[in-house]
MIFI-782198 format. One line per field, with one value per residue (C-alpha): residue number from 1; residue in three letters; chain; x, y, z. Coordinates in pm, 1 decimal. Last residue first. Layout:
MIFI-782198
i = (NUM, ...)
aa = (ALA, ...)
ch = (A, ...)
east = (X, ...)
north = (Y, ...)
up = (Z, ...)
This chain:
MIFI-782198
i = (337, 336, 335, 334, 333, 332, 331, 330, 329, 328, 327, 326, 325, 324, 323, 322, 321, 320, 319, 318, 317, 316, 315, 314, 313, 312, 311, 310, 309, 308, 307, 306, 305, 304, 303, 302, 301, 300, 299, 298, 297, 296, 295, 294, 293, 292, 291, 290, 289, 288, 287, 286, 285, 284, 283, 282, 281, 280, 279, 278, 277, 276, 275, 274, 273, 272, 271, 270, 269, 268, 267, 266, 265, 264, 263, 262, 261, 260, 259, 258, 257, 256, 255, 254, 253, 252, 251, 250, 249, 248, 247, 246, 245, 244, 243, 242, 241, 240, 239, 238, 237, 236, 235, 234, 233, 232, 231, 230, 229, 228, 227, 226, 225, 224, 223, 222, 221, 220, 219, 218, 217, 216, 215, 214, 213, 212, 211, 210, 209, 208, 207, 206, 205, 204, 203, 202, 201, 200, 199, 198, 197, 196, 195, 194, 193, 192, 191, 190, 189, 188, 187, 186, 185, 184, 183, 182, 181, 180, 179, 178, 177, 176, 175, 174, 173, 172, 171, 170, 169, 168, 167, 166, 165, 164, 163, 162, 161, 160, 159, 158, 157, 156, 155, 154, 153, 152, 151, 150, 149, 148, 147, 146, 145, 144, 143, 142, 141, 140, 139, 138, 137, 136, 135, 134, 133, 132, 131, 130, 129, 128, 127, 126, 125, 124, 123, 122, 121, 120, 119, 118, 117, 116, 115, 114, 113, 112, 111, 110, 109, 108, 107, 106, 105, 104, 103, 102, 101, 100, 99, 98, 97, 96, 95, 94, 93, 92, 91, 90, 89, 88, 87, 86, 85, 84, 83, 82, 81, 80, 79, 78, 77, 76, 75, 74, 73, 72, 71, 70, 69, 68, 67, 66, 65, 64, 63, 62, 61, 60, 59, 58, 57, 56, 55, 54, 53, 52, 51, 50, 49, 48, 47, 46, 45, 44, 43, 42, 41, 40, 39, 38, 37, 36, 35, 34, 33, 32, 31, 30, 29, 28, 27, 26, 25, 24, 23, 22, 21, 20, 19, 18, 17, 16, 15, 14, 13, 12, 11, 10, 9, 8, 7, 6, 5, 4, 3, 2, 1)
aa = (GLU, GLU, GLY, ASP, ILE, LYS, LYS, ASP, VAL, SER, ILE, ASP, ALA, ASN, LYS, ILE, GLU, ASN, GLN, PRO, PRO, VAL, THR, LYS, TYR, SER, GLN, GLU, GLN, ILE, ASN, THR, ALA, LEU, ASN, GLN, LYS, GLN, LYS, GLN, ARG, ASN, LEU, ILE, SER, LYS, HIS, LYS, GLU, LEU, LYS, HIS, PHE, GLY, LYS, GLY, MET, ALA, GLU, LYS, VAL, PRO, VAL, SER, PHE, LEU, PHE, ALA, SER, PRO, ASP, ILE, ASP, TYR, VAL, ILE, GLN, LYS, LEU, LYS, SER, ILE, GLN, PHE, GLN, SER, VAL, LEU, CYS, LEU, ILE, VAL, GLU, MET, HIS, LYS, HIS, SER, TYR, MET, GLY, ASN, ALA, GLU, PHE, THR, THR, VAL, GLY, ARG, HIS, LEU, GLU, THR, LEU, LEU, LYS, ASN, SER, ILE, ASP, GLU, PHE, LYS, PRO, SER, ILE, ILE, TYR, PHE, ALA, LYS, VAL, SER, ARG, PRO, GLY, GLU, ILE, ILE, LEU, ASP, SER, THR, LYS, GLY, SER, ILE, PHE, ILE, GLY, ILE, ILE, SER, TYR, LEU, SER, LEU, ASN, LEU, GLY, TYR, ILE, PHE, PHE, SER, ILE, LEU, LEU, VAL, VAL, CYS, ASN, VAL, ILE, ILE, THR, VAL, TRP, GLY, VAL, SER, ILE, LYS, PRO, ILE, LYS, HIS, ASN, ILE, ILE, CYS, GLY, LEU, MET, ASP, GLY, GLY, GLY, THR, THR, ALA, GLY, CYS, ARG, ILE, ILE, VAL, GLY, ILE, GLY, LEU, GLY, THR, LEU, PHE, GLY, GLY, TYR, ILE, SER, CYS, LEU, LEU, ILE, ASP, ASP, SER, VAL, ALA, PRO, PHE, THR, CYS, PHE, GLU, LEU, PHE, VAL, SER, TYR, SER, VAL, ILE, GLY, ILE, ILE, ALA, TYR, ILE, ALA, PHE, THR, LYS, GLY, LEU, ILE, LYS, VAL, ALA, LEU, ILE, TYR, LEU, VAL, VAL, ASN, LEU, LEU, LEU, TYR, ILE, ILE, SER, MET, SER, ILE, ASN, ILE, GLY, ALA, LEU, SER, LEU, LEU, TYR, SER, ILE, ILE, THR, SER, LEU, GLY, GLY, PHE, GLY, GLY, LEU, LEU, ILE, ASP, LYS, PRO, ALA, TYR, PHE, ILE, ASN, PHE, GLY, ALA, GLY, MET, VAL, PHE, THR, GLY, LEU, LEU, ILE, CYS, VAL, ILE, ASN, ILE, SER, HIS, LYS, LEU, TYR, LYS, ASN, SER, ILE, ASN, PHE, MET)
ch = (A, A, A, A, A, A, A, A, A, A, A, A, A, A, A, A, A, A, A, A, A, A, A, A, A, A, A, A, A, A, A, A, A, A, A, A, A, A, A, A, A, A, A, A, A, A, A, A, A, A, A, A, A, A, A, A, A, A, A, A, A, A, A, A, A, A, A, A, A, A, A, A, A, A, A, A, A, A, A, A, A, A, A, A, A, A, A, A, A, A, A, A, A, A, A, A, A, A, A, A, A, A, A, A, A, A, A, A, A, A, A, A, A, A, A, A, A, A, A, A, A, A, A, A, A, A, A, A, A, A, A, A, A, A, A, A, A, A, A, A, A, A, A, A, A, A, A, A, A, A, A, A, A, A, A, A, A, A, A, A, A, A, A, A, A, A, A, A, A, A, A, A, A, A, A, A, A, A, A, A, A, A, A, A, A, A, A, A, A, A, A, A, A, A, A, A, A, A, A, A, A, A, A, A, A, A, A, A, A, A, A, A, A, A, A, A, A, A, A, A, A, A, A, A, A, A, A, A, A, A, A, A, A, A, A, A, A, A, A, A, A, A, A, A, A, A, A, A, A, A, A, A, A, A, A, A, A, A, A, A, A, A, A, A, A, A, A, A, A, A, A, A, A, A, A, A, A, A, A, A, A, A, A, A, A, A, A, A, A, A, A, A, A, A, A, A, A, A, A, A, A, A, A, A, A, A, A, A, A, A, A, A, A, A, A, A, A, A, A, A, A, A, A, A, A, A, A, A, A, A, A, A, A, A, A, A, A)
east = (2593.5, 2282.6, 2065.9, 1756.2, 1814.2, 2193.7, 2163.2, 1879.2, 2057.3, 2381.4, 2162.9, 1959.3, 2346.8, 2459.1, 2157.0, 2253.4, 2618.0, 2459.1, 2297.6, 2579.9, 2608.1, 2404.9, 2636.5, 2865.8, 2911.9, 2999.2, 2748.4, 2371.7, 2286.4, 2432.5, 2243.4, 1926.8, 2016.1, 2059.8, 1725.7, 1519.1, 1663.2, 1621.1, 1232.1, 1174.5, 1295.5, 1119.7, 794.9, 845.4, 926.1, 1203.3, 1165.8, 1489.6, 1412.9, 1347.1, 1375.7, 1099.9, 1090.9, 1400.9, 1498.1, 1385.0, 1031.7, 700.7, 349.7, -5.1, 43.4, -291.0, -317.7, -282.2, -375.5, -211.5, -255.8, -76.5, -267.3, -116.0, 228.8, 532.2, 334.3, 60.4, 316.9, 491.1, 194.3, 51.2, 387.0, 354.6, -16.6, 109.1, 415.8, 267.2, 105.1, 429.5, 495.0, 571.0, 669.9, 593.5, 641.8, 509.0, 647.2, 446.3, 442.0, 134.6, -157.9, -391.8, -652.2, -471.7, -180.4, 115.2, 336.8, 716.0, 843.1, 966.4, 1086.8, 1137.4, 1306.8, 1197.0, 1371.4, 1061.7, 1259.0, 1554.3, 1407.9, 1035.0, 1154.9, 1388.5, 1100.7, 894.2, 1138.5, 1190.8, 831.5, 729.9, 531.8, 286.6, 155.0, 199.4, 148.2, 139.7, 196.8, 52.7, 208.0, 53.4, 280.2, 167.3, 304.3, 250.1, 234.7, 60.7, -167.5, -261.2, -358.0, -601.5, -756.6, -821.2, -930.0, -1177.8, -1338.5, -1357.0, -1525.2, -1765.2, -1850.9, -1923.0, -2198.3, -2383.0, -2347.2, -2523.0, -2810.3, -2853.3, -2941.4, -2703.5, -2710.7, -2812.4, -2600.8, -2311.6, -2292.1, -2282.7, -2034.8, -1785.4, -1791.8, -1721.6, -1427.6, -1297.7, -1335.7, -1180.8, -857.3, -800.4, -824.5, -554.2, -333.3, -334.3, -488.2, -311.5, -6.7, -210.0, -31.8, 173.3, -129.0, -333.8, -77.1, 1.0, -374.7, -471.8, -192.2, -328.4, -704.6, -631.7, -282.7, -211.1, 96.8, 442.6, 733.4, 740.1, 551.9, 274.9, 253.1, 245.6, -48.7, -251.7, -224.7, -356.8, -586.6, -761.4, -730.3, -894.2, -1184.5, -1267.8, -1271.4, -1544.2, -1749.6, -1771.6, -1875.5, -2152.1, -2266.9, -2316.0, -2321.2, -1939.3, -1660.2, -1694.0, -1526.8, -1178.4, -1076.3, -752.0, -739.6, -891.3, -832.8, -487.3, -389.7, -523.1, -332.8, -38.0, -44.7, -100.5, 167.9, 432.9, 343.3, 375.7, 710.1, 862.7, 758.3, 861.0, 1215.9, 1237.1, 1091.5, 734.9, 660.9, 657.4, 494.4, 182.0, 4.9, 79.9, 30.0, -335.7, -440.7, -262.7, -510.1, -826.8, -730.0, -598.5, -903.2, -1167.4, -963.4, -985.9, -1355.1, -1457.3, -1578.0, -1909.3, -2119.6, -2487.0, -2565.3, -2664.4, -2320.8, -2159.0, -2336.1, -2195.8, -1852.4, -1838.4, -1954.5, -1704.2, -1411.3, -1554.9, -1501.1, -1145.2, -1098.3, -1135.4, -1305.5, -1397.2, -1748.5, -1958.4, -2123.1, -2183.1, -1975.3, -1726.9, -1654.9, -1551.5, -1356.6, -1287.5, -1161.0, -956.2, -820.4, -725.5, -604.6, -392.9, -221.9, -148.6, 30.5, 228.5, 335.3, 436.5, 626.9, 822.6, 891.8, 1023.2, 1241.6, 1400.4, 1446.8, 1648.2, 1863.1, 1947.4, 2011.4, 2239.8, 2250.5, 1912.8, 1690.8, 1352.2, 1049.8)
north = (457.0, 305.6, 293.8, 440.3, 743.5, 788.3, 726.3, 1007.5, 1270.9, 1223.1, 1280.3, 1592.0, 1733.0, 1675.9, 1886.9, 2157.3, 2179.3, 2182.0, 2472.8, 2718.1, 2850.8, 3166.5, 3475.1, 3594.7, 3234.7, 3179.0, 2881.0, 2967.9, 2860.5, 2533.8, 2501.7, 2585.7, 2308.9, 2065.6, 2164.4, 2120.7, 1799.9, 1662.0, 1809.0, 1621.1, 1295.6, 1339.7, 1368.6, 1055.3, 899.2, 611.2, 471.8, 314.5, -24.2, -113.9, -501.9, -676.1, -736.7, -844.3, -477.8, -316.9, -272.8, -285.5, -244.7, -171.3, -274.7, -402.0, -296.7, -509.9, -534.6, -656.9, -675.9, -911.0, -1112.3, -1435.2, -1318.6, -1532.4, -1810.9, -1579.5, -1359.6, -1628.7, -1781.1, -1478.9, -1414.6, -1778.4, -1738.1, -1411.1, -1555.1, -1684.6, -1335.2, -1158.1, -969.4, -606.4, -548.6, -275.6, -298.7, -48.8, 24.3, 146.7, 463.7, 448.6, 683.6, 381.8, 541.8, 755.7, 481.9, 668.8, 527.8, 481.0, 302.4, -11.7, -148.5, -502.6, -641.3, -997.8, -1296.2, -1491.7, -1685.5, -1483.1, -1134.2, -1212.9, -1400.2, -1125.6, -872.0, -1087.0, -1128.9, -742.7, -657.4, -830.8, -562.1, -609.6, -390.8, -534.1, -351.8, -553.4, -463.7, -658.4, -752.3, -938.2, -869.3, -1114.9, -899.0, -556.1, -532.0, -881.5, -829.9, -509.8, -610.2, -895.5, -629.9, -398.0, -668.5, -798.6, -477.5, -395.1, -718.5, -679.4, -314.9, -454.8, -669.1, -396.6, -205.6, -494.1, -496.9, -116.8, -49.1, -63.7, 294.5, 495.7, 284.0, 262.2, 633.7, 612.5, 338.6, 532.9, 828.4, 617.6, 455.5, 789.2, 936.6, 629.9, 650.2, 1013.1, 959.5, 721.5, 942.7, 1206.8, 1530.6, 1758.8, 1760.9, 1971.3, 2013.1, 1682.8, 1488.3, 1584.0, 1446.2, 1147.6, 1062.5, 1063.3, 820.3, 596.3, 654.0, 520.8, 439.1, 54.0, 131.6, 35.2, -1.8, -395.8, -416.9, -198.0, -466.0, -769.7, -620.1, -508.0, -855.3, -1034.1, -754.7, -789.4, -1209.9, -1177.9, -918.4, -1142.3, -1440.8, -1285.3, -1091.7, -1393.9, -1606.2, -1364.8, -1356.6, -1732.9, -1820.6, -1965.7, -2034.9, -1770.5, -1862.2, -1679.6, -1361.2, -1227.0, -982.9, -658.5, -680.8, -808.3, -547.1, -275.4, -409.8, -414.2, -39.0, 60.2, -153.2, -91.5, 288.0, 313.6, 103.6, 351.2, 657.1, 485.3, 432.6, 767.9, 942.1, 1087.3, 1452.7, 1579.7, 1248.4, 1318.5, 1525.6, 1321.0, 993.0, 1126.7, 1191.1, 851.5, 689.3, 808.1, 691.3, 315.1, 270.0, 388.5, 119.4, -143.5, -108.6, -163.0, 111.7, 54.5, 364.4, 306.6, 546.1, 259.1, 140.2, 488.4, 462.8, 87.6, 191.0, 488.0, 286.0, 19.7, 279.7, 437.3, 94.3, 53.9, 406.4, 342.6, 9.8, -260.0, -333.5, -639.2, -677.1, -1058.5, -1197.1, -900.8, -954.9, -1326.1, -1458.3, -1121.6, -937.1, -1207.6, -1260.9, -888.8, -850.8, -1180.9, -1083.2, -730.1, -892.6, -1123.5, -834.1, -649.0, -943.8, -962.0, -586.1, -653.0, -928.4, -735.5, -411.2, -618.2, -814.2, -476.0, -319.0, -619.0, -572.6, -789.6, -674.3, -787.6, -593.1)
up = (-615.9, -769.8, -458.1, -636.8, -399.4, -455.1, -860.7, -839.0, -613.3, -875.8, -1158.9, -1007.1, -932.9, -1275.8, -1375.3, -1124.1, -1264.4, -1633.6, -1564.9, -1490.3, -1150.6, -1075.9, -1061.5, -787.8, -653.3, -291.0, -251.1, -231.3, -566.9, -502.5, -200.9, -371.9, -633.7, -331.5, -140.5, -475.8, -558.6, -210.8, -197.2, -515.8, -406.5, -67.4, -291.3, -465.0, -146.0, -121.7, 218.7, 345.0, 488.6, 849.6, 871.0, 1013.1, 1395.1, 1605.2, 1689.0, 1390.0, 1241.8, 1400.3, 1206.9, 1280.6, 1665.0, 1825.1, 2180.8, 2459.8, 2877.3, 3179.1, 3543.9, 3789.6, 4025.6, 3880.5, 3935.0, 3833.8, 3670.0, 3533.8, 3376.4, 3192.7, 3074.6, 2940.4, 2740.8, 2604.7, 2505.4, 2291.3, 2133.9, 1798.6, 1746.4, 1745.1, 2067.0, 2175.7, 2519.4, 2770.7, 3125.3, 3393.6, 3720.9, 4014.9, 4211.7, 4457.0, 4508.0, 4558.7, 4344.8, 4117.6, 4058.4, 3934.8, 3636.1, 3571.1, 3276.0, 3181.9, 2852.8, 2714.0, 2408.6, 2316.5, 2351.0, 2442.1, 2707.1, 2823.9, 2790.4, 2869.8, 3164.9, 3279.6, 3245.5, 3439.0, 3739.6, 3723.7, 3720.9, 4014.6, 4174.6, 3869.3, 3551.8, 3226.7, 2890.5, 2618.7, 2260.9, 1964.0, 1610.3, 1343.8, 1073.0, 833.2, 508.3, 445.3, 100.7, 44.3, 347.8, 261.5, -93.1, 56.0, 276.7, -24.9, -255.7, 30.3, 73.0, -294.8, -370.6, -107.3, -182.2, -518.4, -410.3, -221.3, -568.4, -736.1, -485.0, -471.6, -834.0, -1167.8, -1252.4, -966.0, -705.5, -983.7, -948.6, -552.9, -590.7, -816.6, -592.6, -297.1, -466.7, -562.1, -216.0, -49.5, -316.1, -235.3, 142.0, 77.9, -87.1, 193.2, 182.9, 389.0, 143.9, -129.4, -430.9, -414.2, -231.5, -511.9, -766.1, -566.7, -492.2, -876.5, -907.2, -651.0, -763.0, -1115.1, -1231.0, -1240.6, -999.6, -927.4, -657.7, -685.5, -352.9, -513.2, -795.2, -605.4, -355.4, -659.1, -825.0, -496.4, -439.6, -789.6, -722.4, -347.3, -500.1, -773.8, -537.3, -313.6, -567.8, -774.7, -467.0, -397.8, -769.4, -768.7, -1142.3, -1129.8, -1324.0, -1618.6, -1922.8, -1983.5, -2151.1, -2122.1, -2429.5, -2325.9, -1958.5, -2017.5, -2248.5, -1990.2, -1702.3, -1929.4, -2023.6, -1664.5, -1505.8, -1796.4, -1734.8, -1360.9, -1367.1, -1624.7, -1384.7, -1054.9, -1191.1, -1329.4, -1005.9, -1031.0, -988.3, -1366.1, -1472.0, -1297.5, -1537.5, -1822.9, -1642.6, -1535.8, -1885.5, -1998.2, -1711.7, -1847.1, -2165.8, -2063.6, -1850.6, -2157.2, -2372.0, -2091.2, -2081.4, -2431.7, -2654.0, -2827.7, -2894.1, -2930.4, -2674.6, -2432.5, -2512.3, -2417.0, -2083.8, -2025.1, -2118.9, -1902.9, -1588.2, -1688.8, -1693.6, -1362.1, -1202.2, -1306.4, -1218.1, -875.1, -728.8, -975.3, -1047.1, -1070.0, -1407.6, -1322.4, -1616.0, -1564.2, -1199.3, -1181.6, -1464.5, -1666.6, -1350.7, -1185.1, -1525.8, -1574.3, -1186.6, -1197.9, -1571.6, -1351.3, -1099.2, -1332.4, -1511.4, -1226.2, -1104.8, -1441.4, -1426.8, -1081.4, -1170.6, -1469.5, -1229.4, -961.5, -1253.6, -1396.2, -1047.8, -931.5, -541.7, -527.7, -196.4, -377.2, -364.0)
């Protein structure tokens, strides 16, 4: 989350932020969700359902304990494919979230179930966003998604999370009824949007395509006044059968009105349209950062071990050489060298 050269200080700050994020999630659940029986998405909602069903049978086990037990099983399965740093962060996130769910009890602040679903979703999403920005997880659907994606690469982590949420909501419909399930959907939706905003930041960017015979004048103005890169490419008008130049320019949300004014001042008859851009990095936008993928880490280790074995050895190289190579890769990927 933070670009700090000192790795110990960086890890310390990340751990503090993970604890802060799990505290916000636990507080949000106990203040807004728990008093109105609103369900969390993923394993949090599943834990609430299991706790409720057990209570009907006279077995009282808190939702936080069940959540921890479910994630312990997942963690044991996932630890072999997780990086060292991620594994440490993940266990901190899982355990601290379970602790805060159990002990951070607060009185309810509202009797309105709609307000509770909205603000509970906001606090939950805020905590999730901070935790993921620090390279951690609170377990549940995300960790299950990593395991399945590792075995079946065609199935993304996002799809696994969606499926888990759908299963939880379907079960909740039969237990709690339609009304409560719909309020839970509101909370899950707001939580997802809030976490996306924290993870990605306010990166609202639009790509404008501009068609005009005065493309050179428009391009020069965009370069000098908006300080944005401009790309032109040839296109053919199928109706007019004329060759034309199309301008492509990416601008931030705050520069849209200025771009339209520039185009209008030069050529009021120009044709332009825009498309939303999910994310733009480099060349005047957000800095392009190295992606530390868990699966890429494993592939690098495997490739390195294979390369060592394929060198001019008549026998298999000693195991300590491969082990040292693994440690070297870990350090390079984690930025320790």
